[in-house]
C-alpha positions as CSV (number, residue, x, y, z in Angstrom):
1,M,193.7,182.0,-39.1
2,E,192.6,182.5,-35.4
3,R,192.9,185.9,-35.9
4,D,191.1,185.9,-39.2
5,F,188.0,184.2,-38.5
6,A,185.7,182.2,-36.1
7,V,182.9,179.6,-36.4
8,G,179.7,179.3,-34.5
9,F,177.6,176.1,-34.7
10,D,174.0,175.0,-34.4
11,F,173.8,171.4,-32.0
12,D,170.7,169.4,-33.6
13,H,171.3,167.5,-36.5
14,T,174.5,169.9,-37.4
15,L,177.0,168.3,-34.2
16,G,174.7,165.9,-32.8
17,I,171.5,164.1,-32.9
18,D,169.4,163.1,-29.4
19,N,167.5,160.2,-31.1
20,K,164.1,161.5,-29.6
21,L,165.3,161.9,-26.4
22,E,162.7,164.3,-24.9
23,R,160.0,162.5,-26.4
24,T,160.8,159.4,-25.4
25,V,161.3,160.5,-21.7
26,A,157.7,162.6,-21.8
27,L,156.1,159.5,-23.1
28,E,157.5,157.4,-20.4
29,M,157.0,160.0,-17.9
30,L,153.0,160.0,-19.1
31,A,152.7,156.0,-18.9
32,E,154.1,155.7,-15.2
33,L,152.0,158.6,-13.9
34,A,149.1,156.6,-15.6
35,A,149.9,153.5,-14.0
36,E,150.2,155.1,-10.8
37,K,146.9,156.8,-10.6
38,A,145.5,153.9,-12.2
39,L,144.2,156.0,-15.0
40,T,143.8,154.5,-18.5
41,Y,145.0,157.0,-21.4
42,D,144.8,156.8,-25.4
43,A,148.3,156.1,-26.0
44,A,148.2,156.6,-29.7
45,A,146.5,159.8,-29.3
46,A,149.3,160.7,-26.6
47,D,152.3,159.5,-29.1
48,A,150.5,162.0,-31.9
49,A,150.1,164.7,-29.5
50,I,153.7,165.2,-28.1
51,D,155.1,166.6,-30.8
52,D,153.4,169.6,-30.6
53,T,154.1,169.9,-26.9
54,L,157.6,169.9,-27.7
55,A,157.0,172.3,-30.5
56,A,155.3,174.9,-27.9
57,Y,158.2,175.3,-25.7
58,R,161.0,174.8,-28.2
59,G,159.5,177.8,-30.3
60,G,159.5,179.7,-26.7
61,G,155.8,180.0,-26.3
62,Q,155.9,178.2,-23.0
63,T,158.0,176.9,-20.6
64,V,159.3,173.3,-20.5
65,E,157.5,172.8,-17.3
66,I,154.3,174.4,-18.1
67,A,153.8,172.5,-21.7
68,L,154.8,169.4,-20.2
69,A,152.4,169.9,-17.1
70,A,149.4,170.8,-19.8
71,F,150.5,167.5,-21.8
72,F,150.2,165.2,-18.6
73,E,146.9,167.0,-17.7
74,R,145.5,166.1,-21.0
75,F,145.9,162.6,-21.0
76,A,146.4,161.7,-17.3
77,P,144.6,164.0,-15.0
78,A,145.9,163.6,-11.7
79,G,145.7,167.2,-10.0
80,S,148.7,168.8,-8.4
81,V,150.7,165.5,-8.9
82,V,150.9,166.8,-12.6
83,L,153.0,169.9,-12.0
84,D,155.4,168.2,-9.7
85,R,156.0,165.5,-12.5
86,A,156.5,168.1,-14.9
87,Q,159.0,169.9,-12.9
88,N,161.3,166.6,-13.0
89,F,161.1,166.6,-16.5
90,R,164.6,168.3,-16.9
91,D,166.3,166.4,-14.6
92,L,165.4,163.3,-16.0
93,V,166.0,164.1,-19.5
94,V,169.8,165.4,-18.8
95,E,169.9,162.1,-16.8
96,R,169.2,160.1,-20.1
97,A,171.1,161.8,-22.3
98,P,174.3,160.0,-22.3
99,G,172.1,157.0,-23.3
100,F,170.8,159.1,-26.9
101,I,173.2,161.8,-27.5
102,E,175.4,160.7,-30.4
103,A,178.1,163.1,-32.3
104,L,177.6,163.4,-36.3
105,P,180.0,161.6,-38.2
106,G,183.4,163.9,-38.5
107,A,182.2,166.1,-35.5
108,R,184.9,165.4,-33.1
109,E,187.5,165.1,-35.7
110,M,186.3,168.8,-36.7
111,L,186.8,170.1,-33.4
112,A,189.7,168.6,-32.6
113,T,191.4,170.1,-36.0
114,F,190.1,173.8,-34.7
115,D,191.7,172.9,-31.3
116,E,195.0,172.1,-33.3
117,L,194.7,175.1,-35.7
118,G,193.7,177.6,-32.7
119,V,190.6,178.3,-34.4
120,G,187.7,179.8,-32.2
121,Y,184.3,178.2,-31.8
122,A,181.1,178.4,-30.1
123,L,177.5,176.9,-29.9
124,L,174.6,179.1,-30.5
125,T,171.5,176.7,-30.0
126,N,167.8,176.9,-29.3
127,G,166.8,174.9,-26.5
128,W,166.9,174.7,-23.1
129,S,169.4,174.5,-20.3
130,P,171.1,172.3,-18.9
131,L,169.9,169.9,-21.9
132,Q,171.8,171.7,-24.5
133,E,174.9,172.3,-22.3
134,E,175.1,168.5,-21.6
135,K,174.7,167.6,-25.4
136,A,177.6,169.6,-26.2
137,R,179.6,168.1,-23.3
138,L,178.7,164.4,-24.3
139,I,180.4,165.1,-27.7
140,G,183.7,166.7,-26.6
141,F,182.6,170.1,-27.3
142,R,185.1,172.4,-25.5
143,G,184.1,176.2,-26.7
144,S,181.4,178.5,-25.0
145,V,177.7,176.9,-25.4
146,Y,175.1,179.9,-25.7
147,V,171.3,178.5,-25.3
148,S,168.3,180.4,-26.3
149,E,166.5,179.9,-23.0
150,R,169.8,181.6,-20.7
151,I,170.3,184.4,-23.4
152,G,166.7,185.4,-24.2
153,A,166.7,185.2,-27.6
154,L,165.8,182.6,-30.1
155,K,167.5,182.0,-33.7
156,P,166.5,183.1,-36.2
157,Q,166.4,186.7,-34.1
158,R,169.4,188.8,-35.1
159,A,169.7,189.1,-31.1
160,A,170.8,185.6,-30.9
161,F,173.5,186.2,-33.5
162,E,174.8,189.2,-32.0
163,T,176.0,187.1,-28.8
164,L,178.4,185.2,-31.1
165,V,179.7,189.0,-32.5
166,K,180.0,189.8,-28.4
167,H,181.7,186.9,-27.7
168,F,184.5,186.3,-30.3
169,E,184.8,190.6,-30.5
170,L,184.9,190.3,-34.2
171,P,183.0,191.7,-37.1
172,P,180.0,189.7,-38.2
173,G,181.6,189.2,-41.5
174,R,184.2,187.2,-39.9
175,I,182.1,184.7,-38.2
176,F,180.7,181.6,-40.2
177,Y,177.6,180.2,-38.3
178,V,177.1,176.3,-39.7
179,G,173.6,174.7,-39.1
180,D,171.1,172.6,-40.9
181,D,168.2,174.3,-41.1
182,P,168.0,177.0,-43.8
183,A,165.6,179.3,-42.2
184,V,166.6,179.2,-38.5
185,D,170.4,178.5,-39.0
186,C,171.2,180.3,-42.6
187,A,168.8,182.6,-43.2
188,G,168.9,184.0,-39.8
189,A,172.8,184.0,-39.8
190,A,173.2,185.7,-43.1
191,D,170.4,188.7,-42.0
192,A,172.6,189.7,-38.9
193,G,175.9,189.6,-41.4
194,L,177.3,186.3,-40.4
195,R,178.8,183.9,-43.2
196,A,176.2,181.4,-43.5
197,V,177.1,177.7,-43.9
198,W,174.4,175.4,-44.9
199,F,175.2,171.9,-43.7
200,D,173.0,169.9,-45.9
201,W,173.7,166.1,-45.0
202,E,170.2,165.3,-45.0
203,E,169.3,165.9,-48.7
204,R,166.6,168.7,-48.3
205,V,165.4,171.4,-50.5
206,Y,166.6,174.9,-49.8
207,P,163.5,176.8,-49.5
208,A,162.7,179.5,-52.4
209,G,162.4,183.1,-51.1
210,L,164.8,182.6,-48.2
211,R,168.3,184.5,-48.4
212,P,170.6,181.9,-49.3
213,A,174.0,180.5,-47.5
214,E,177.0,181.8,-48.7
215,F,178.3,178.1,-48.4
216,V,177.2,174.8,-48.6
217,V,178.8,171.3,-47.3
218,H,178.1,168.2,-47.0
219,E,180.4,166.6,-44.3
220,L,181.6,168.5,-41.3
221,A,185.4,167.6,-42.6
222,Q,184.8,170.2,-45.4
223,I,184.5,173.3,-42.8
224,P,188.1,173.5,-41.6
225,A,189.4,173.5,-45.2
226,L,186.7,176.1,-46.0
227,L,187.6,178.5,-43.2
228,Q,191.4,178.0,-44.2
229,G,190.4,178.8,-47.9
230,Q,188.7,182.1,-46.7
231,S,191.8,182.8,-44.6
232,A,194.0,182.6,-47.3
233,R,191.8,184.9,-49.6
234,A,191.7,187.3,-47.1
235,A,195.3,187.5,-46.7
236,N,195.9,187.6,-50.4
237,D,193.6,190.8,-50.9
238,A,194.9,192.4,-48.0
239,E,198.3,192.2,-49.5
């Protein structure tokens, strides 16, 4: 089967969860900065605003440092210290990651099955480095890791998925891509010619109007069997 197909994965809410790691660290850093500078701030407003800050850099519009500096300056203006603290954010998040990252049920077992079968797999994830690489390491992911910040392309852009095509050296139609997000993962992969697999474990509704995923699974344990079945079908068709 390893010669027939390969599989790419999203990470967040597909292979693992981070239990609001970045959110927690950002709010703790703000509290520490305010206490150090004897500043008062509206903690409830900061809690409400942090998600927009995270979205600003996750969407590729800003760097992590610029987004966090603006957040800190808004609630605890402290001059040049603000940028210095924002520049420490990556290191602190990665340092705290072992206490937050959890593999989703069946993830480790699924990856071990692929290792036994010799199936090629890789991670294609939006986010920043080295956090996404550390998340993969913490759940025992042994394949290559491609992070949007490093490759210069965000899912659902075609260029992001073309990274997997180059990596596996296979036609797009022989690469499965597994993700939980219908628009970013599934429609994006399908539009790029990959075989989209929607991992629907959170009972979401697939939005009308999006290009549908080719396959739907509800447990990661279903994926090796799915690939084996498709490999057998392809072999039969070739005879």
